[in-house]
GUNUGU-17915 format. One line per 8 residues: number of its first residue (from 1); their letters; for each residue x, y, z of C-alpha. Coordinates in Angstrom, 1 decimal. Layout:
N
NUM = a = X/Y/Z | ... .
END
This chain:
326
1 = mfdwiqff = 0.0/0.0/0.0 | 2.8/2.4/0.8 | 5.4/1.2/-1.7 | 4.9/4.4/-3.7 | 5.8/6.5/-0.6 | 9.0/4.6/-0.2 | 9.8/5.1/-3.9 | 9.1/8.8/-3.6 .
9 = sdwlvfqi = 11.2/9.1/-0.4 | 14.2/7.2/-2.1 | 13.8/9.4/-5.2 | 13.7/12.7/-3.2 | 16.5/12.0/-0.8 | 18.9/9.9/-2.8 | 18.4/11.4/-6.3 | 17.1/14.9/-6.0 .
17 = igmtsnsk = 18.9/15.9/-2.7 | 21.8/13.7/-3.6 | 22.4/11.9/-0.3 | 23.8/8.4/-0.2 | 21.7/5.5/1.2 | 24.5/4.3/3.5 | 25.0/7.7/5.2 | 23.5/8.4/8.6 .
25 = lgsalnff = 21.9/11.6/7.6 | 20.6/10.1/4.4 | 19.1/7.2/6.2 | 17.5/9.4/8.8 | 16.1/11.9/6.3 | 14.7/9.0/4.1 | 13.0/7.6/7.2 | 11.6/11.0/8.1 .
33 = vydtlkil = 10.1/11.7/4.7 | 8.6/8.2/4.4 | 7.1/8.0/7.9 | 5.8/11.6/7.7 | 3.9/11.0/4.5 | 2.6/7.6/5.6 | 1.3/8.7/9.0 | -0.3/11.9/7.7 .
41 = illfiisf = -2.1/10.0/4.9 | -3.2/7.3/7.4 | -4.5/9.9/9.8 | -6.5/11.6/7.1 | -8.0/8.4/5.7 | -8.9/7.1/9.1 | -10.3/10.4/10.2 | -12.4/10.5/7.1 .
49 = lmgivnay = -13.7/7.0/7.5 | -14.5/7.6/11.2 | -16.4/10.8/10.1 | -18.5/8.6/7.8 | -19.0/6.1/10.6 | -20.0/8.9/13.1 | -22.5/10.2/10.5 | -24.2/6.9/9.7 .
57 = fpidrikn = -23.8/4.5/12.6 | -25.0/4.9/16.2 | -21.6/5.2/17.8 | -23.1/6.1/21.2 | -25.0/2.8/21.2 | -21.8/0.8/20.4 | -19.9/2.8/23.1 | -22.6/2.2/25.7 .
65 = flsrnklf = -22.8/-1.5/24.8 | -19.0/-2.0/25.3 | -19.0/0.1/28.5 | -22.1/-1.3/30.2 | -22.4/-4.9/29.1 | -20.4/-7.7/30.7 | -18.5/-9.3/27.8 | -16.0/-11.0/30.1 .
73 = gleyllas = -13.0/-9.4/28.3 | -14.3/-10.2/24.8 | -14.2/-6.5/23.7 | -10.5/-6.3/24.7 | -9.8/-9.6/22.9 | -11.5/-8.3/19.7 | -9.5/-5.1/19.8 | -6.3/-7.0/20.3 .
81 = lfgavtpf = -7.2/-9.4/17.4 | -7.9/-6.4/15.2 | -4.6/-4.9/16.2 | -2.9/-8.2/15.3 | -4.2/-8.1/11.7 | -3.2/-4.4/11.1 | 0.4/-4.2/10.0 | 1.2/-0.9/11.7 .
89 = cscssvpl = 4.2/0.2/13.8 | 3.6/2.0/17.1 | 3.5/5.5/15.5 | 1.4/4.3/12.6 | -1.1/2.9/15.1 | -1.7/6.3/16.6 | -3.9/7.7/13.8 | -6.3/4.7/14.2 .
97 = figfvkgg = -6.1/5.2/18.0 | -7.2/8.8/17.5 | -10.0/7.5/15.3 | -11.2/5.1/17.9 | -11.1/7.8/20.6 | -13.0/10.1/18.2 | -15.6/7.4/17.8 | -16.1/7.1/21.5 .
105 = iplgvtfs = -14.8/3.6/21.9 | -13.9/2.9/25.6 | -10.3/3.9/26.3 | -9.2/0.5/27.7 | -10.5/-1.2/24.6 | -8.7/1.3/22.4 | -5.5/0.7/24.4 | -5.7/-3.0/23.6 .
113 = flitsplv = -5.6/-2.2/19.9 | -2.7/0.3/20.3 | -0.6/-2.2/22.3 | -1.1/-5.3/20.0 | -1.0/-3.6/16.6 | 2.8/-3.0/16.4 | 3.7/-6.2/18.2 | 1.9/-8.8/16.0 .
121 = nevavaif = 1.3/-8.6/12.2 | 1.4/-11.1/9.4 | 4.7/-9.9/7.9 | 6.5/-10.1/11.3 | 5.0/-13.5/12.0 | 6.2/-14.9/8.7 | 9.8/-13.6/9.5 | 9.6/-14.8/13.0 .
129 = lgmfglkt = 8.5/-18.3/11.9 | 11.4/-18.6/9.5 | 14.0/-17.5/12.1 | 12.7/-19.0/15.4 | 10.4/-21.9/14.4 | 6.7/-22.7/15.0 | 6.8/-23.1/18.8 | 8.4/-19.8/19.6 .
137 = tliyiltg = 6.3/-18.0/17.0 | 3.0/-19.3/18.4 | 4.1/-18.4/21.9 | 5.0/-14.9/20.7 | 1.7/-14.4/18.9 | -0.3/-15.5/22.0 | 1.8/-13.3/24.3 | 1.4/-10.3/22.1 .
145 = illgvisg = -2.4/-10.7/22.0 | -2.6/-11.4/25.7 | -0.4/-8.4/26.5 | -2.9/-6.2/24.7 | -5.9/-7.8/26.4 | -4.4/-7.7/30.0 | -2.9/-4.2/29.6 | -6.1/-2.8/28.1 .
153 = milgrlnl = -8.2/-4.3/30.9 | -5.9/-2.9/33.6 | -5.9/0.6/31.9 | -9.7/0.4/31.4 | -10.3/-0.4/35.1 | -8.3/2.7/36.1 | -10.9/5.0/34.5 | -8.4/7.3/32.9 .
161 = ehlltdwv = -10.7/9.2/30.5 | -10.3/12.4/32.5 | -6.6/12.4/31.6 | -7.3/12.8/27.9 | -6.7/16.2/26.5 | -9.3/18.9/26.1 | -8.9/18.5/22.3 | -10.2/15.0/22.5 .
169 = kqiwekse = -13.1/16.0/24.7 | -14.1/18.7/22.3 | -14.0/16.2/19.4 | -16.3/13.9/21.4 | -18.8/16.7/21.9 | -18.5/17.8/18.3 | -18.9/14.2/16.9 | -22.0/13.6/19.0 .
177 = seseifll = -23.7/16.8/17.9 | -22.7/16.3/14.3 | -24.0/12.8/14.2 | -27.4/13.9/15.5 | -27.4/16.7/12.9 | -26.6/14.3/10.1 | -29.3/11.9/11.1 | -31.9/14.6/11.5 .
185 = enkpfldr = -31.1/16.3/8.2 | -31.0/12.9/6.4 | -28.6/14.3/3.8 | -27.5/12.2/0.8 | -24.0/10.8/1.2 | -22.4/13.0/-1.5 | -23.7/16.1/0.3 | -22.1/15.1/3.5 .
193 = ipeifres = -18.6/14.5/2.1 | -17.4/18.1/2.1 | -18.1/18.5/5.8 | -16.5/15.2/6.7 | -13.5/16.2/4.5 | -13.1/19.5/6.3 | -13.2/17.9/9.7 | -10.6/15.3/8.7 .
201 = vgivknvv = -8.3/18.0/7.4 | -8.8/19.9/10.6 | -7.7/16.9/12.7 | -4.6/16.5/10.6 | -3.7/20.1/11.0 | -4.1/19.8/14.8 | -1.7/17.0/15.1 | 0.8/17.7/12.3 .
209 = lyvllgia = 3.4/19.3/14.6 | 3.3/16.4/17.0 | 3.7/14.0/14.1 | 6.7/15.9/12.7 | 8.4/16.1/16.1 | 7.8/12.4/16.9 | 9.0/11.2/13.5 | 12.1/13.5/13.7 .
217 = igagihgy = 13.1/11.8/17.0 | 12.5/8.4/15.4 | 14.5/9.3/12.3 | 17.5/10.4/14.5 | 17.4/7.1/16.4 | 17.0/5.2/13.2 | 19.9/6.9/11.5 | 22.5/7.4/14.2 .
225 = ipngffed = 22.2/4.6/16.8 | 23.9/1.4/15.6 | 22.2/-2.0/16.0 | 25.0/-3.4/18.2 | 24.9/-0.6/20.7 | 22.8/-2.5/23.3 | 24.3/-5.9/23.2 | 26.9/-5.4/26.0 .
233 = wignsnwy = 24.1/-4.1/28.3 | 21.7/-7.0/28.1 | 24.0/-9.9/27.1 | 23.9/-11.6/30.5 | 21.5/-13.7/32.6 | 21.2/-11.4/35.6 | 17.8/-10.8/37.1 | 17.8/-7.2/36.0 .
241 = svplavvl = 18.6/-8.0/32.3 | 15.0/-8.1/31.3 | 13.8/-4.8/32.8 | 17.1/-3.2/31.6 | 16.3/-4.5/28.1 | 12.9/-2.8/28.3 | 14.3/0.5/29.5 | 16.9/0.5/26.7 .
249 = gvpmyana = 14.3/-0.5/24.1 | 11.8/2.3/24.7 | 14.0/5.1/23.3 | 14.4/3.1/20.1 | 12.0/3.2/17.2 | 11.4/0.5/14.6 | 8.7/-1.8/13.4 | 8.6/-5.6/14.1 .
257 = tgiipviq = 9.7/-6.5/10.6 | 12.9/-4.3/11.0 | 13.8/-5.4/14.5 | 13.3/-9.2/14.2 | 16.6/-9.8/12.3 | 18.4/-7.8/15.1 | 16.8/-10.0/17.7 | 18.1/-13.1/15.8 .
265 = vfvekgip = 21.6/-11.7/16.1 | 21.1/-11.1/19.9 | 20.0/-14.8/20.3 | 22.9/-16.1/18.3 | 25.3/-14.1/20.5 | 24.0/-15.8/23.6 | 21.5/-13.2/24.8 | 18.5/-15.1/26.4 .
273 = igtslafm = 15.5/-15.2/24.1 | 13.2/-13.8/26.7 | 15.4/-10.8/27.3 | 15.8/-10.3/23.5 | 12.0/-10.5/23.0 | 11.4/-8.1/25.8 | 13.7/-5.6/24.1 | 11.9/-6.2/20.8 .
281 = mavvglsl = 8.5/-5.6/22.4 | 9.7/-2.4/24.0 | 11.1/-1.2/20.7 | 8.0/-1.9/18.6 | 5.3/-1.4/21.2 | 6.6/1.6/23.1 | 8.8/4.5/21.8 | 9.6/8.1/22.4 .
289 = peatllkk = 8.2/9.1/19.0 | 4.9/7.4/19.9 | 4.8/9.2/23.2 | 5.3/12.5/21.3 | 2.4/11.7/18.9 | 0.2/10.7/21.8 | 0.8/14.0/23.6 | -1.9/15.5/21.4 .
297 = vmslrlil = -4.6/13.2/22.8 | -3.2/12.3/26.3 | -1.8/14.2/29.2 | 1.7/13.4/30.3 | 0.4/11.6/33.3 | -1.7/9.3/31.2 | 1.2/8.6/28.8 | 3.4/7.7/31.8 .
305 = iffgvvsi = 0.7/5.4/33.2 | 0.3/3.7/29.8 | 4.0/3.2/29.3 | 4.4/2.0/32.9 | 1.6/-0.7/32.7 | 2.8/-2.0/29.3 | 6.4/-2.0/30.4 | 5.6/-4.1/33.5 .
313 = civlsgyl = 3.6/-6.6/31.3 | 6.5/-6.8/28.9 | 9.0/-7.5/31.7 | 6.8/-10.3/33.0 | 6.5/-11.7/29.5 | 10.3/-11.6/29.1 | 10.8/-13.6/32.3 | 8.1/-16.1/31.1 .
321 = fnlili = 9.9/-16.5/27.8 | 13.2/-17.2/29.6 | 11.6/-19.9/31.7 | 9.7/-21.8/28.9 | 12.1/-21.3/26.0 | 15.5/-22.4/27.5 .
END
């Protein structure tokens, strides 16, 4: 879907600007151009689609059903499974997260999607299967989905909606009023498109600075931090290796497809697989660029709570992997 963006980024950076693909600055700039275009396009498309959903479907009823009915965790599982089939990295998942929040989906359920989406996708699973075998791959898939379910349930029980930003609350109020207006006016679909389009453009404008800042951080990490930088820190079996791997992984930024080959090198060099996978989960599931993007919709306190809960779950998963995959 985004091959043309990569082609354009390569053309712009390496041919028009004249940078080399093996230079740190060239690699960082190429990463910046590609991710900026991809995320802004994703954000617009998803905002536009959610605008259509808000206009035609009873979002309030869906929200109330998920909030009030006892589904025994099914809503969190469904969100995690949806995240598992969407091939997004942590930053690319943020636009869809904003769309969920805009639609009024419960925050804990939305978190389940945000956590699982970058961890598990079909491309990463295929690569994982080829490198680590069926048993490890199945355990990883199950762990990624359960991580989203459990973390989402914990975050949902904390009732953190009041820690969302005023911008999100204004969108909720606006979406509800506009949905009622659309239904009352009974406008044909084509007549509604201009308003939905303007609203989607407005959402992109409101978050574009956060997108640029977050991707700039990710591009710098991508271009200037070598892959072997962390091996000396987590290459032992001490009790603190797993939490240290998570702490060191959070500042990194990469998708699962890009980081799996690095994890294979870690394992080949003797780093325990649980420690390696904890590092991978922290890299793809949590990142400083993601935190920067989320700042538009979450307060700093909510971001810290989100990162803290997910980090604890990742650490526990790492210990579990080390126990069962010796």
